[in-house]
C-alpha positions in Angstrom: -191.0 -302.8 76.1 -190.1 -304.2 72.1 -189.5 -307.6 71.9 -187.2 -308.3 68.8 -187.9 -311.9 68.3 -191.2 -310.8 67.2 -190.0 -308.5 64.4 -188.6 -310.3 61.2 -186.9 -306.9 59.7 -185.8 -303.5 60.5 -189.1 -302.6 58.6 -191.6 -304.3 61.5 -189.1 -303.1 64.1 -189.1 -299.2 62.9 -193.2 -299.9 63.1 -193.0 -301.5 66.8 -194.6 -300.1 69.1 -192.0 -297.8 72.0 -188.8 -298.4 69.1 -188.9 -295.0 67.9 -188.7 -293.2 71.5 -186.0 -295.9 72.5 -184.5 -295.1 69.8 -184.4 -291.0 70.6 -183.5 -291.7 74.3 -180.9 -294.3 72.8 -179.4 -291.5 70.1 -179.8 -288.3 71.5 -180.7 -284.9 69.8 -177.0 -284.4 67.9 -177.6 -283.4 64.6 -175.7 -285.5 61.9 -174.8 -285.5 57.9 -175.1 -288.9 57.0 -178.2 -289.3 54.3 -179.2 -286.0 54.5 -178.0 -282.6 56.0 -178.4 -281.7 59.7 -180.6 -284.1 60.8 -180.9 -285.8 64.5 -179.0 -289.1 64.8 -182.6 -291.0 65.4 -184.2 -289.6 62.4 -181.0 -290.4 60.0 -181.6 -294.3 61.1 -185.4 -293.6 60.8 -184.9 -292.5 57.2 -182.9 -296.0 56.3 -184.8 -298.4 58.9 -188.1 -297.9 57.0 -186.5 -299.0 53.8 -185.5 -302.1 52.1 -184.7 -304.2 55.0 -183.3 -308.2 54.5 -184.2 -310.2 57.4 -183.1 -310.0 61.1 -179.6 -311.5 61.8 -179.8 -313.5 65.3 -176.4 -312.8 66.9 -174.6 -314.4 70.0 -176.1 -313.9 73.5 -179.2 -313.1 72.3 -178.5 -310.1 70.3 -180.5 -309.0 67.2 -179.1 -307.1 64.1 -181.6 -305.2 62.5 -180.3 -303.6 58.7 -181.9 -301.8 56.0 -181.5 -298.9 53.7 -183.0 -295.7 52.7 -185.7 -296.2 50.5 -184.8 -296.1 46.3 -181.1 -295.0 48.2 -179.0 -297.9 48.7 -176.0 -297.8 47.0 -173.9 -298.3 50.6 -175.9 -296.2 52.6 -177.7 -298.1 55.6 -178.2 -297.9 58.6 -178.1 -301.0 61.5 -179.0 -301.8 64.9 -178.5 -303.6 67.6 -181.6 -305.0 70.3 -181.0 -307.4 73.5 -183.4 -309.9 74.0 -185.7 -306.8 76.5 -185.8 -305.0 73.1 -183.0 -302.0 74.3 -181.1 -300.6 72.0 -177.4 -301.3 72.7 -175.6 -299.9 69.3 -176.4 -298.4 65.9 -174.8 -297.9 62.9 -174.6 -296.3 60.1 -172.9 -296.9 56.4 -173.3 -293.1 54.4 -171.5 -291.2 52.4 -171.7 -287.8 54.8 -174.1 -286.1 52.9 -174.8 -282.1 53.8 -175.0 -279.8 50.6 -173.3 -282.9 48.2 -172.1 -285.8 49.4 -168.7 -287.3 50.0 -167.1 -289.3 47.1 -166.4 -292.0 49.7 -168.1 -294.2 52.1 -168.2 -293.7 56.0 -168.9 -296.0 58.7 -170.2 -294.3 62.2 -171.0 -296.3 64.9 -172.7 -295.5 68.4 -172.4 -297.5 71.4 -172.8 -297.2 75.2 -170.0 -295.8 77.8 -170.7 -298.7 79.6 -171.8 -301.7 77.3 -169.8 -304.7 75.9 -168.4 -302.5 73.3 -166.1 -304.7 71.5 -168.9 -307.4 70.7 -170.7 -304.9 69.4 -168.4 -302.9 67.2 -167.6 -306.2 65.8 -170.6 -307.1 64.3 -171.1 -303.7 63.2 -167.5 -303.4 61.6 -168.8 -306.8 60.0 -171.9 -306.1 59.1 -170.4 -302.4 57.3 -167.7 -304.4 55.5 -169.8 -307.7 54.3 -170.7 -308.2 50.9 -174.5 -307.9 51.3 -173.9 -304.0 51.9 -170.7 -304.1 49.8 -173.1 -305.7 46.7 -175.5 -302.6 46.8 -172.7 -299.9 46.1 -172.8 -298.1 43.0 -169.0 -297.4 43.0 -167.0 -299.9 44.4 -163.6 -297.5 44.9 -165.7 -295.5 47.0 -164.5 -298.0 50.1 -161.1 -297.5 49.3 -159.4 -296.3 52.5 -162.3 -297.4 54.4 -160.6 -298.2 57.5 -159.4 -295.0 57.8 -163.4 -293.6 57.6 -164.9 -296.1 60.8 -165.5 -293.9 63.3 -167.0 -294.8 66.8 -169.2 -292.7 69.0 -169.4 -293.4 72.3 -172.7 -292.4 74.7 -173.3 -291.2 78.1 
């Protein structure tokens, strides 16, 4: 069991015993093109959560938001994960340029939640992270955010 209150940032969370397994169970094995082409959702998340990371953010209802960007690749690319007080993953978010053989010119936000979760609050927290100044300040091209509201996708997991 992961105790999120003992992890100061996403780097520590990514190294916490049981986190990689929990992430795989939450996200499943579908392949996506966020930071690199055709990698599993959990692999994409781990590639970012081990990178540059601010301190964990305590949310309402005993939840914790961990965020990080891929090592040497911030520029608006990042991942976020929300855990409850028991260390269970409740939501996962990506800010990326949907990279396969090439990357899109515009930034996308992709959020993953469970079909039976308290999704309104989770999605609101991920949207605030994805559109907030701390993440936007890492972008090399601010114009890549034009129309981002139309590039926010919520993926519901079983």
